[in-house]
N, C-alpha and C positions, 0 to 999 in steps of 0.2 A: 951540436944540438943543444938548445937551451933547456933548462929544467923548469918545472912548475914553481911559481912563486909560493913560498911558505912563510907565513908571518905568525908570530905569537902575540896574542892579545889577552887581556884579563877578561874574566867571565862577565863582568858588568858591561862590557863593550859589545857582547854578542847579542844580536837581535834575530828574530825569525825573519825569513824572507818576506818582504812586503807583498801584498796582494797585487795581481796584475790588473790594472784599471784600463779599460778600453778607452781609446781617445775619443770615441763617438764621432763628432764632427771634425775632429782634428785638433791640432795644437794651435794656440794663439800666440801672438807676439807677447813676449815677456812672461809666458808661462814658466814656472819653475819646474825643471825636469832633471832626471838623472840620466847620464849618458854612460854607456859601457865603453871604457877605453883603458888601455894599459892594465888589464887584469882587475879592474874595479869599477864601481859606479861613482860618478863624480857629479856634483850639483852645479847646475848652470841655469841660464835663462835663454829662452828661444828669442833669437833676434832676426830671423828671416827664414824663408823657405824657397826652394827651387825644386819642383817636382817632389820626389820622395826624400830629398835631402833637407834637413833642418839645420840651421846655423845656431850653435849654442855658444853663448858668451860666459866666460868664467871670470867673476869679479876678482878672485884671489890672484890670478895670473895675468889678466888682461887679454887672454887668448880667445879667439873666436874660431870654432872648428865646425865643419860640416859633417853631419852624421846621417846615415840612412835611418829612416823611421824605426826600423827593427831594432836599433841599438839604443832606443830611448824609452823611458817610462816616466809617467807623472811622478813628481817628487812627493813623498810622504814623510811626515815627521813622526818620530817615536815619542809619544806623550802618555805618561801614566800607564805604561805597559800596553799601549795600543798604537797602531798605525793610523794617522789622521791626515786627511788631505790638507795640504798647505793652503789651498784656495779657500777652504771653509774654516780654517783655523787661524786665529790671530794671536799676536803676542799678548794683547789685552786679555783674551780668554784664558791663556796660559797663566798669566799673573793672578787672575781672579780664582781660577781653580786651585792654584798652588797656595794662596794665602787665605782663602775663605772656605769655610765648610759650606755644605749645600744649603742649610737653613739660612745662614747669613747672606749667601748669594741671592736666594729667593727674596729675602727681605729687602735687600738693596735694589733688586729689580722692581719690586712692588712699590717702594718709596719713589724711585725714579719715574715709574709710569704715572704715579699719582701726581707728581710735580709737573710732568708734561701735560697731563689733563688740565691741571689748574692754569697753566700758561695758555692753553688753547681757549679755555673758558674766558679768561681775562681779555684775550685779544679779539674775541668775537663779540664783545659788548659794544 
């Protein structure tokens, strides 16, 4: 009989369990998901579906494995102490939030919006 897997990790690697997000209308091709396999959650991308089975591709290993939908969850990223949907969260947003304070970010957005308005005014003449 095998024993439960026990691993030791540092405190900064421990995260709260992510929220369960309902799939709604289902998963789409190339959605980033976590699949429960080998005593852990592994990040992959949906590459196909056959009934209740979803095929998940792992870039790190090149493997594609079929999982029942009950073993999948939408992938979430841990950002600034919160779980964030990877669909709504971009690398650019992460860089901006990391390097800029809120006032600078708002100023940057305001200046960018102003420049876009100027471009539209010039092109409509």
